[in-house]
N, C-alpha and C positions, 0 to 999 in steps of 0.2 A: 512264370506263373502263366495259366491259362485265362484269358480275358473272357469274360461273359459277352455271349453274341448280342448283338443289338436286337430289339424288338422289332417285327416286321411292321411296316409303316401303318398297316390296318389296327394294330392293337396300341400304337402311339397315339390314335385319335379318340376324341371324346366320344366316339362310337361305343369304345370298350365298357364302360359303366352302365351303358343304356342295354346293352346285349344281357348283363348279368341280372340288370333290374326285370327286364322282360321275362327272363328264363325263370326268376324266382315269383313273378306274379303269375304266371302260366302255371307253375308247377303247383303253387299254394292253390290256386283257384280249382284245379284240377283234382287235387287230393281231397280238398273240401268237399266236392260234391259228387264223389264217385263212392261206391260201396267200401265198408270197412275192411280192415285186413289185407293181409299180402296176395291173398287170393282174389279178394273183392278187386283190388286196384288192377291184378292180372287179368281178372274178368274185363274191366273197363278197357284195357288196351285190345283184347280180343274183339270187343264188342265193337269196336271202329274199325276191324278189319277182317271179320270173320263172321259167317252165319250162325255159328255156335249151334247148329241143330244137334239135339242130344244124342240121337241115335247114330250120329258120324262124329262122334267125339269118344274119347277114352273118358275113363271115369277114376274118381278118388272116392270108393265106397260107391254112394249113390249120387254123387255130385259130378256133372260133366267138368272137364278141366277147362281152362280158360281159351283154347282155341282148338277147334276142330282137328280130326286127325291129320288130314293134309296141309292145313297150316302149321300145325305143331311140328310136322315134319320141316314144312319149308323152313322155317325161322331158324330150327335146330341144325338143319343142314346147311344154312346160310353161315350161322355163328361157326360151325364146325370148320367151314370151307375159308372164312376169314382168318381162323386162328390157324391153320395149316398152313397158308399162305404167308401169313406175317411170321410164323416159326422157320419157314423155309427161304422165303424171299423177303425180307421184310421192306424192302423199300423198291421193290419190282414193281416196273410199270409196263411191263409188255404182257400183251395179249397171248392167250394161247395159240400155239402153231395150229395149222390147217388140221392135222389128223385129231387135234384134242377137240377143237371146234366142231368136228364131224361126230365125235362122242357126245359132246355136250347138245348138238343139235338133235341127236338120237333121244338122248334123256327128254328135252323139251317134248318132242313128238310122243313119247309114251306118257308123259305128263298130262298131254292134251287128250289122247285117246282115253285114259283112265277118268279125267276130270268130265269129259262130254259122256261117257258111259254112265258115270255115276249120276249127273245131271238128268240123264234120260230117265232114271228111274223115279224122278219126280213127276214126270209127265205120262197120263195114261198113253197106252198103245203104244210107246215111243220103241224102237227095235233096240235090243242091247246085244253086245257082243259077249258078255259073261256078268255072272252076280259081283255087284262091286261089294267090297267089304273094307274095314278100316285099316286092315291091314295093307292091300294094295294102296290104300289111300297115303299111308304115312310113308310106305316106300318111295312111292313117285314123288311125293310131296319132298322128301329128303334129298332126293337126287336133284330135284329142282330148285331147292334152296343152294345146293352147291354150285349150280349153273349162275344163280343170282350172285353169288360171291365172286364166282371167277370174271364177271362182269365189273362188280363194284370197287374190289379191290385195287386191282390196277389203275383203275379210273380216278381213284381216291389218291393213290400214290402221284400219279402224274399232276393232279391238282395241287397237293400240298406241300411237296419236297422239292427243296431246291435242287438236292443231289438225288432226285429219284434215277433208277437206272432202266435200262431197256429190256432187262432179263425177264421173259415170261415167268410169270408166277405159277404156272401150271406147265412147266417145260415138254412135259410127254404123256405118253398114255400110263406108264408106270405110275407117276404119280397122281394122275387122275383116278386109276382104279384103287390105288391104296386110299386115298380120299373116299371115294366112293364106298369101298369095304367098310372103313369107319363110320360111313353114315347109314349104312344099312344095320351095322353093329347097334349103334345108338336107337335107330328106329326100332329094332326087334326087342331091346330092352323095353321101350316104351310100350310095346303090347304086351308085356307081362301084366301091366297096372297094377304093380306093387306100389303101394302108396308112398314108401319110404323113398323109391327112386322117382315115382311120378311127380311127388310134388314139388321138389327143386327143379325137376326138368320142365314143369308148367311155368314156373317163375322165369327160368331162363329161356323158354320159348317165348314167351311175352317179352321180354326185356330185348330179344333179338328184334322185335319190331322197332322198338324205339332205337337200339344201335342202328340199325341199317338206316332210318329215317334220318337221324342225327348225320350220318355219314353223307347221305344223298343232298340234305339240305345244307350242311356245311360247304360242299362243293360248290352249290348254285350259288350260294349268295357271295362267295369268294370270286366266282365267275363274274358276276353281274358288277361287282366292286372292282373287277380287274385287280384282284388282290393275290392272285395264284402264284404258287412256285416261291414263296418268301420263307417258307419253314425249314430249319436245320434241326431241330430238337424237338423230342417228342411233347416236353411240357409247353413248348408254344401253340401247340394245337388245342389246348386247352379252351381258349376263348373262340374259334370258329366252330368247336363242336359244341359248344354251350350255346352258341347262336344257331347251329343245326338242331340241337336237341329243343330249344323252345320253339322251333317252327314247326319240328315235328309233334311236340306234345299239344300245340295249339291244334294241329291238324287233327289229331286225335280227338280232342276236346269237342272240336265243331262237328266231327262225325258221331262222336257219343251224343252230343245235345242233338242233333238231328234225327238219330235213330231213336232216342228216348221220346222225344215229342210225337214220334210217329207211332209208336209201340206202347209208351206208358210203361215198359219194364225193362229190366237190366237182362232179361234171360235172353238165351237163344229164340231165333225164329221156330215157331211150332207149325209143323208143316205135316201131311199124310204122308207116310211112306207105305205104300202098299207093297 
């Protein structure tokens, strides 16, 4: 008969109920004070991390989705990258080899070029390389999201698991280009602006913000508490991820509050795009 593994020491302390209480309070307060409906909640997530400029966003009918084109791509790409690495090397903690890092750096460079070129169109007389558009934004954003996942996933495994393995989660260019092709396919689907596709994808991309923040904050507070590498089963991650979720949602709530106090509206920024 298999024995149930003991709880990690951090989950045997009185801190655990406080984590769940804090998460519940933050979630209730945020849900109560943000716009109604699923898209309204997704908008409130996007409101904390994205400018949400109308012309730089895709639309469901006349309604801009919750994140701009670039941010939609970033968080869809990040979620796709996390899922891909989890399916291929679930407890891998090795970072990519040099040839893959060079490819990832190239992605970051293209993302930066398109971002600077796009931002330049907000400034009068700013020289530009080409006319920016939402297709370029979501493609470079999706590729950058894959880079984010390639950094976060192995770091998360190294922090959480007792038995993490040193195998890279993106071991070669073949895996990288497969993942990049999947990301490009997802981005191009978004550009169709089909409402039956765009509705779930905007919810998924907004959820990606919370998932990434939950993972990052879970790592940070375990490092601070010196409670790393204590987990052997997936169910044991519920408590640290709940704590990470509470901290991530608190960050979003504070950013929402600050922006709302400054603008008095839940809409995106209104700027002249000549």
